[in-house]
Backbone as JSON, one array per atom type, in Angstrom:
{
  "sequence": "MTNRYILQMALLLCFSTTALSISYNLLRFQQRSCNLACLKLLRQLNGVPQNCLDDRMDFEIPEEIKQPQQFQKEDAILIIHEMLQQIFDIFRKNFSSTGWNETTIENFYMELSQQTDRLDTALEEIMEEENLTWRDTTMLHLKNYYSRITRYLKAKLYSNCAWTVVQKEILRNFVFLNRLTDYLQN",
  "N": [[-23.98, -0.95, 28.52], [-24.58, -1.43, 25.81], [-23.48, 0.87, 24.74], [-20.78, 0.39, 25.12], [-20.23, -1.67, 23.26], [-20.79, -0.31, 20.91], [-18.77, 1.61, 20.98], [-16.54, -0.1, 20.8], [-16.95, -1.16, 18.23], [-16.74, 1.19, 16.71], [-14.07, 1.89, 17.17], [-12.83, -0.35, 16.04], [-13.56, -0.05, 13.34], [-12.26, 2.36, 12.77], [-9.54, 1.62, 13.1], [-9.31, -0.41, 11.16], [-9.72, 1.04, 8.82], [-7.52, 2.74, 8.92], [-5.46, 0.85, 8.69], [-5.94, -0.08, 6.1], [-5.5, 2.29, 4.7], [-2.78, 2.68, 5.15], [-1.77, 0.51, 3.74], [-2.46, 1.29, 1.18], [-0.78, 3.51, 0.86], [1.71, 2.22, 0.99], [1.45, 0.51, -1.2], [1.26, 2.4, -3.23], [3.83, 3.56, -3.09], [5.37, 1.27, -3.75], [4.4, 0.8, -6.32], [5.19, 3.12, -7.66], [7.97, 2.77, -7.51], [8.25, 0.43, -9.0], [7.3, 1.34, -11.51], [9.28, 3.23, -12.13], [11.6, 1.6, -12.2], [10.91, -0.13, -14.31], [10.66, 1.67, -16.45], [13.31, 2.53, -16.63], [14.57, 0.13, -17.34], [13.3, -0.42, -19.81], [14.22, 1.73, -21.31], [16.84, 1.05, -21.59], [16.88, -0.69, -23.65], [17.27, -1.03, -27.24], [17.22, 2.02, -29.16], [15.13, 4.12, -31.31], [15.39, 3.17, -34.51], [16.06, 5.01, -37.47], [14.97, 4.0, -39.81], [12.63, 2.85, -38.99], [10.61, 4.63, -38.69], [8.46, 4.74, -40.44], [6.9, 2.66, -39.6], [5.46, 3.38, -37.42], [2.56, 3.59, -35.27], [-0.72, 4.43, -34.14], [-2.02, 3.11, -31.41], [-4.25, 3.64, -30.01], [-4.88, 4.12, -27.1], [-7.26, 3.74, -24.51], [-9.4, 6.52, -23.81], [-10.28, 6.92, -21.17], [-8.19, 5.91, -19.75], [-6.07, 7.48, -20.51], [-6.81, 9.97, -19.48], [-7.54, 9.8, -16.56], [-10.18, 10.39, -14.4], [-12.39, 9.78, -12.89], [-11.83, 7.65, -11.25], [-11.76, 5.47, -8.43], [-9.68, 4.44, -5.67], [-9.7, 1.66, -5.61], [-10.51, 1.02, -8.18], [-8.35, 2.02, -9.63], [-6.31, 0.28, -8.8], [-7.2, -2.11, -9.94], [-7.07, -1.46, -12.69], [-4.33, -0.81, -13.04], [-3.2, -3.29, -12.4], [-4.25, -4.88, -14.49], [-3.07, -3.59, -16.72], [-0.3, -3.99, -16.22], [-0.21, -6.78, -16.31], [-0.97, -7.27, -18.97], [1.12, -5.98, -20.34], [3.26, -7.56, -19.5], [2.5, -9.98, -20.73], [2.65, -9.25, -23.45], [5.41, -8.78, -23.78], [6.34, -11.31, -23.54], [6.21, -12.41, -25.94], [7.65, -13.32, -29.15], [10.62, -11.93, -29.26], [13.06, -12.21, -30.42], [14.2, -11.14, -32.73], [15.05, -8.65, -32.09], [17.49, -8.27, -30.8], [17.76, -7.54, -28.22], [19.03, -7.26, -24.89], [18.93, -10.07, -22.99], [19.06, -10.33, -20.22], [18.25, -7.83, -19.33], [15.59, -7.88, -20.21], [14.66, -10.05, -18.67], [14.93, -8.95, -16.1], [13.05, -6.93, -16.35], [10.71, -8.49, -16.65], [10.73, -9.6, -14.08], [10.32, -7.35, -12.41], [7.73, -6.56, -13.25], [6.3, -8.88, -12.62], [6.63, -9.13, -9.8], [5.32, -6.79, -8.91], [2.77, -7.23, -9.9], [2.06, -9.44, -8.37], [1.97, -8.21, -5.82], [-0.17, -6.49, -6.24], [-2.15, -8.38, -6.71], [-2.6, -9.37, -4.14], [-3.66, -7.08, -2.9], [-5.95, -6.76, -4.47], [-7.4, -9.04, -3.8], [-8.08, -8.45, -1.14], [-9.67, -6.16, -1.57], [-11.77, -7.17, -3.14], [-13.05, -8.76, -1.3], [-14.03, -6.89, 0.51], [-15.35, -4.72, -0.76], [-17.6, -3.42, -3.26], [-16.67, -3.01, -6.51], [-16.51, -0.04, -8.46], [-16.0, -0.24, -11.01], [-16.34, -0.14, -14.5], [-17.39, -2.42, -16.92], [-17.07, -1.84, -19.62], [-14.87, -0.13, -19.81], [-12.76, -1.8, -19.05], [-12.93, -3.61, -21.13], [-12.28, -1.93, -23.29], [-9.62, -1.46, -22.64], [-8.49, -4.05, -22.82], [-8.92, -4.51, -25.54], [-7.24, -2.58, -26.61], [-4.65, -3.57, -25.92], [-4.8, -5.89, -27.34], [-4.76, -4.92, -29.95], [-2.12, -4.09, -30.08], [-0.79, -6.55, -29.88], [-1.75, -7.83, -32.2], [-0.63, -6.14, -34.1], [2.13, -6.66, -33.75], [2.16, -9.36, -34.57], [1.28, -9.07, -37.25], [3.41, -7.68, -38.3], [5.28, -9.57, -38.16], [6.8, -9.82, -35.84], [9.0, -8.14, -36.1], [12.12, -6.28, -35.8], [11.68, -3.51, -36.05], [8.92, -3.38, -35.5], [8.89, -4.22, -32.84], [10.33, -2.12, -31.74], [8.56, 0.01, -32.1], [6.48, -0.9, -30.46], [7.81, -0.99, -28.02], [8.19, 1.76, -27.55], [5.52, 2.52, -27.31], [4.8, 1.15, -24.99], [6.46, 2.42, -23.19], [5.1, 4.86, -23.09], [2.84, 3.92, -21.8], [3.68, 3.73, -19.18], [3.69, 6.34, -18.34], [0.96, 6.81, -18.12], [0.41, 4.87, -16.21], [1.75, 5.99, -14.03], [0.1, 8.21, -13.55], [-2.26, 6.9, -12.8], [-1.32, 5.67, -10.52], [-1.2, 7.77, -8.77], [-3.75, 7.86, -7.73], [-3.7, 6.16, -5.62], [-2.99, 7.36, -3.3], [-3.61, 8.66, 0.01]],
  "CA": [[-23.47, -2.13, 27.86], [-24.69, -1.2, 24.37], [-22.51, 1.92, 24.38], [-19.46, -0.22, 25.08], [-20.11, -2.37, 21.97], [-20.74, 0.71, 19.86], [-17.42, 2.17, 21.04], [-15.63, -1.11, 20.26], [-17.15, -1.21, 16.78], [-16.21, 2.42, 16.14], [-12.61, 1.76, 17.19], [-12.45, -1.36, 15.06], [-13.69, 0.56, 12.02], [-11.17, 3.35, 12.62], [-8.27, 0.93, 12.92], [-9.28, -1.12, 9.88], [-9.56, 2.06, 7.79], [-6.13, 3.17, 8.99], [-4.63, -0.21, 8.14], [-6.12, -0.08, 4.65], [-4.84, 3.49, 4.19], [-1.35, 2.43, 5.16], [-1.45, -0.39, 2.64], [-2.52, 2.08, -0.05], [0.46, 4.28, 0.77], [2.78, 1.28, 0.66], [1.22, 0.08, -2.58], [1.61, 3.55, -4.09], [5.29, 3.62, -3.1], [5.86, 0.12, -4.5], [4.06, 0.97, -7.73], [6.09, 4.16, -8.19], [9.29, 2.15, -7.66], [8.13, -0.49, -10.14], [7.21, 2.15, -12.73], [10.6, 3.81, -12.37], [12.51, 0.52, -12.6], [10.51, -0.6, -15.65], [11.04, 2.72, -17.41], [14.77, 2.48, -16.76], [14.91, -1.08, -18.1], [12.84, -0.25, -21.2], [15.09, 2.7, -21.98], [18.12, 0.4, -21.87], [16.75, -1.42, -24.91], [17.65, -0.22, -28.41], [16.42, 3.19, -29.49], [14.32, 4.1, -32.53], [16.14, 3.32, -35.76], [15.41, 5.93, -38.41], [14.2, 3.26, -40.82], [11.39, 2.34, -38.39], [9.65, 5.72, -38.55], [7.27, 4.43, -41.24], [6.14, 1.61, -38.93], [4.74, 3.92, -36.26], [1.12, 3.38, -35.3], [-1.47, 4.87, -32.97], [-2.77, 1.95, -30.92], [-5.47, 4.19, -29.43], [-5.13, 3.79, -25.7], [-8.58, 4.28, -24.15], [-9.44, 7.88, -23.24], [-10.44, 6.86, -19.72], [-6.88, 5.61, -19.19], [-5.25, 8.67, -20.78], [-7.21, 11.07, -18.6], [-8.37, 9.23, -15.5], [-10.74, 11.42, -13.53], [-13.47, 9.27, -12.08], [-11.46, 6.41, -10.6], [-11.5, 5.32, -7.01], [-8.44, 3.71, -5.44], [-9.9, 0.26, -5.97], [-10.52, 0.97, -9.65], [-6.97, 2.24, -10.09], [-5.57, -0.96, -8.57], [-7.64, -3.06, -10.96], [-6.55, -1.03, -14.0], [-2.87, -0.97, -13.01], [-2.96, -4.73, -12.45], [-4.52, -5.34, -15.86], [-2.06, -3.05, -17.62], [0.97, -4.68, -16.0], [-0.35, -8.15, -16.8], [-0.97, -7.23, -20.43], [2.48, -5.64, -20.75], [4.03, -8.78, -19.27], [2.13, -10.94, -21.78], [3.18, -8.78, -24.74], [6.86, -8.96, -23.83], [6.61, -12.74, -23.57], [6.14, -12.82, -27.35], [8.92, -13.56, -29.83], [11.4, -10.7, -29.47], [14.42, -12.63, -30.79], [14.74, -10.32, -33.82], [15.41, -7.32, -31.59], [18.85, -8.18, -30.3], [17.72, -6.98, -26.87], [19.73, -7.95, -23.83], [17.98, -10.95, -22.3], [19.08, -10.04, -18.78], [17.4, -6.65, -19.15], [14.21, -8.34, -20.36], [14.33, -10.86, -17.49], [14.73, -8.02, -14.99], [11.77, -6.28, -16.63], [9.69, -9.48, -16.26], [10.74, -9.75, -12.63], [9.66, -6.16, -11.84], [6.3, -6.65, -13.54], [5.74, -10.01, -11.88], [6.58, -8.8, -8.38], [4.29, -5.8, -8.65], [1.48, -7.87, -10.15], [1.79, -10.24, -7.17], [1.55, -7.29, -4.75], [-1.51, -6.02, -6.58], [-3.06, -9.51, -6.5], [-2.94, -9.38, -2.72], [-4.55, -5.94, -2.66], [-7.22, -7.03, -5.15], [-8.13, -10.03, -2.99], [-8.66, -7.69, -0.02], [-10.71, -5.27, -2.08], [-12.9, -7.97, -3.59], [-13.75, -9.23, -0.1], [-14.6, -5.81, 1.3], [-16.08, -3.67, -1.45], [-18.07, -3.58, -4.64], [-15.92, -2.09, -7.35], [-17.32, 0.82, -9.32], [-15.39, -0.41, -12.32], [-17.26, -0.43, -15.6], [-16.89, -3.46, -17.82], [-16.7, -1.28, -20.92], [-13.51, 0.41, -19.72], [-11.85, -2.95, -19.07], [-12.98, -4.13, -22.5], [-11.48, -1.0, -24.1], [-8.21, -1.7, -22.3], [-8.09, -5.34, -23.41], [-8.88, -4.32, -26.99], [-6.03, -1.8, -26.88], [-3.5, -4.47, -25.9], [-5.0, -6.83, -28.45], [-4.28, -4.23, -31.16], [-0.65, -4.13, -30.04], [-0.4, -7.93, -30.19], [-2.03, -8.06, -33.62], [0.38, -5.37, -34.84], [3.38, -7.44, -33.72], [1.99, -10.53, -35.44], [1.21, -8.63, -38.65], [4.76, -7.26, -38.69], [6.12, -10.75, -37.96], [7.68, -9.57, -34.69], [10.24, -7.54, -36.62], [12.83, -5.35, -34.93], [10.98, -2.22, -36.09], [7.64, -3.52, -34.8], [9.18, -4.23, -31.41], [10.74, -0.76, -31.36], [7.32, 0.79, -32.0], [5.77, -1.37, -29.26], [8.59, -0.53, -26.86], [7.86, 3.18, -27.34], [4.13, 2.58, -26.83], [4.79, 0.69, -23.59], [7.03, 3.54, -22.43], [3.97, 5.79, -22.87], [1.96, 3.3, -20.81], [4.15, 4.01, -17.82], [3.22, 7.69, -18.0], [-0.42, 6.63, -17.67], [0.48, 4.12, -14.95], [2.09, 6.96, -12.98], [-1.12, 8.98, -13.23], [-3.16, 6.02, -12.06], [-0.71, 5.43, -9.22], [-1.55, 8.91, -7.91], [-5.03, 7.58, -7.07], [-3.47, 5.29, -4.47], [-2.63, 8.14, -2.11], [-4.71, 8.92, 0.95]],
  "C": [[-23.47, -1.94, 26.34], [-23.68, -0.16, 23.92], [-21.1, 1.35, 24.27], [-19.23, -0.94, 23.74], [-20.03, -1.39, 20.81], [-19.34, 1.32, 19.81], [-16.41, 1.18, 20.45], [-15.73, -1.2, 18.73], [-16.55, 0.02, 16.1], [-14.68, 2.37, 16.09], [-12.12, 0.76, 16.16], [-12.51, -0.79, 13.64], [-12.58, 1.58, 11.77], [-9.85, 2.66, 12.34], [-8.21, 0.2, 11.59], [-9.12, -0.14, 8.73], [-8.13, 2.55, 7.75], [-5.22, 2.12, 8.38], [-4.74, -0.25, 6.62], [-5.42, 1.13, 4.03], [-3.33, 3.3, 4.13], [-0.97, 1.51, 4.01], [-1.54, 0.33, 1.3], [-1.25, 2.91, -0.22], [1.64, 3.39, 0.38], [2.66, 0.83, -0.8], [1.59, 1.18, -3.57], [3.13, 3.66, -4.22], [5.87, 2.49, -3.95], [5.59, 0.28, -5.99], [4.94, 2.04, -8.37], [7.48, 3.58, -8.45], [9.3, 1.21, -8.86], [8.11, 0.28, -11.45], [8.58, 2.7, -13.11], [11.59, 2.75, -12.86], [12.19, 0.02, -14.01], [10.87, 0.41, -16.73], [12.54, 2.67, -17.68], [15.18, 1.28, -17.61], [14.49, -0.96, -19.57], [13.74, 0.7, -21.98], [16.46, 2.12, -22.3], [18.09, -0.4, -23.17], [17.07, -0.47, -26.06], [16.69, 0.94, -28.64], [15.64, 3.02, -30.79], [15.23, 4.24, -33.75], [15.36, 4.2, -36.72], [14.55, 5.19, -39.43], [12.89, 2.69, -40.27], [10.31, 3.42, -38.29], [8.36, 5.45, -39.32], [6.38, 3.39, -40.56], [5.33, 2.11, -37.73], [3.24, 3.72, -36.42], [0.5, 3.93, -34.02], [-2.34, 3.69, -32.54], [-4.06, 2.35, -30.19], [-5.74, 3.69, -28.0], [-6.45, 4.44, -25.29], [-8.48, 5.65, -23.46], [-9.51, 7.85, -21.72], [-9.14, 6.47, -19.01], [-5.96, 6.83, -19.37], [-5.55, 9.79, -19.8], [-8.13, 10.54, -17.49], [-8.88, 10.33, -14.57], [-11.72, 10.83, -12.53], [-13.1, 8.03, -11.27], [-11.36, 6.53, -9.09], [-10.2, 4.51, -6.88], [-8.56, 2.27, -5.92], [-9.91, 0.08, -7.48], [-9.11, 1.1, -10.2], [-6.14, 0.97, -9.92], [-5.92, -1.99, -9.65], [-7.06, -2.73, -12.33], [-5.04, -1.24, -14.07], [-2.51, -2.45, -13.14], [-3.14, -5.25, -13.87], [-3.46, -4.85, -16.84], [-0.73, -3.77, -17.46], [0.92, -6.11, -16.53], [-0.3, -8.21, -18.32], [0.43, -6.91, -20.98], [3.39, -6.86, -20.62], [3.77, -9.78, -20.4], [2.69, -10.53, -23.14], [4.68, -9.06, -24.84], [7.28, -10.43, -23.72], [6.58, -13.28, -25.0], [7.55, -12.95, -27.92], [9.66, -12.26, -30.1], [12.83, -11.0, -29.91], [15.04, -11.76, -31.89], [15.28, -8.97, -33.34], [16.88, -7.17, -31.21], [18.91, -7.59, -28.89], [18.47, -7.87, -25.89], [18.72, -8.77, -23.02], [17.95, -10.72, -20.8], [18.2, -8.84, -18.48], [15.93, -7.05, -19.24], [13.79, -9.17, -19.15], [14.11, -9.98, -16.26], [13.41, -7.27, -15.13], [10.62, -7.21, -16.24], [9.58, -9.57, -14.74], [10.03, -8.57, -11.96], [8.15, -6.24, -12.03], [5.64, -7.75, -12.71], [5.61, -9.71, -10.39], [5.46, -7.82, -8.08], [2.9, -6.39, -8.9], [1.09, -8.73, -8.95], [1.32, -9.36, -6.01], [0.12, -6.81, -5.0], [-2.54, -7.13, -6.44], [-3.54, -9.56, -5.06], [-3.92, -8.26, -2.39], [-5.92, -6.18, -3.28], [-8.06, -8.04, -4.37], [-8.81, -9.34, -1.81], [-9.85, -6.85, -0.48], [-11.96, -6.05, -2.47], [-13.71, -8.48, -2.41], [-14.54, -8.12, 0.56], [-15.53, -4.88, 0.54], [-16.61, -4.13, -2.8], [-17.33, -2.55, -5.47], [-16.87, -1.28, -8.23], [-16.86, 0.7, -10.77], [-16.45, -0.77, -13.36], [-16.62, -1.43, -16.54], [-16.43, -2.89, -19.15], [-15.27, -0.72, -20.9], [-12.49, -0.73, -19.76], [-11.8, -3.56, -20.47], [-12.16, -3.25, -23.44], [-9.98, -1.25, -23.88], [-7.71, -3.0, -22.93], [-8.0, -5.24, -24.93], [-7.63, -3.55, -27.41], [-4.81, -2.72, -26.93], [-3.61, -5.53, -26.99], [-4.53, -6.22, -29.77], [-2.75, -4.26, -31.22], [-0.16, -5.53, -30.43], [-0.62, -8.25, -31.66], [-1.01, -7.33, -34.51], [1.7, -6.15, -34.89], [3.29, -8.65, -34.64], [2.01, -10.13, -36.91], [2.59, -8.22, -39.17], [5.79, -8.37, -38.47], [7.19, -10.54, -36.88], [9.03, -8.99, -35.11], [10.86, -6.59, -35.59], [12.11, -4.01, -34.89], [9.65, -2.29, -35.34], [7.86, -3.5, -33.29], [9.61, -2.84, -30.91], [9.52, 0.13, -31.19], [6.56, 0.4, -30.73], [6.5, -0.93, -28.0], [8.24, 0.92, -26.54], [6.43, 3.33, -26.82], [4.05, 2.17, -25.35], [5.45, 1.73, -22.7], [5.95, 4.57, -22.12], [3.01, 5.23, -21.82], [2.38, 3.64, -19.39], [3.86, 5.44, -17.4], [1.8, 7.59, -17.45], [-0.47, 5.84, -16.36], [0.84, 5.04, -13.79], [0.89, 7.79, -12.58], [-2.09, 8.15, -12.41], [-2.64, 5.76, -10.65], [-1.03, 6.56, -8.25], [-2.88, 8.69, -7.17], [-4.87, 6.72, -5.82], [-3.07, 6.06, -3.22], [-3.86, 8.37, -1.25], [-5.28, 10.3, 0.76]]
}
């Protein structure tokens, strides 16, 4: 009788692990698609005017994001979610001076929003099942990084050049997001 319950528990654990693995694969695929779509939309915006070269700035993305080595899948989901949310918030600022196509920006918002919603669902599952190994200092570094970008835009009065610099920085973010997305594979 006891062996039967042990077998049932073992099967249940195997199937729940498989289901979670499948969702990671799906999430990885969706995140790759989102990254690609966002990159394409960002590249459709105006390029770098030569007169903006003096406005360039190093916003100092955290090292642990530039070279992720110690992350677990759950950590990667949390980081990706935070990055997408921060990018969404930055692009909600006053970009009227840019002359950017509003349809392109709306499509960009839609991509970010849809993927953030998918990640919300995954985060809810993870929070119920596991303790994250995420360190608060890394999340703080990430928030400070995006805060520097926001302060830069404000200091430059949301000028066209400032937005161009930020656009290029966010394009770099998607390189890091792609690296983090690799952690979502089985």
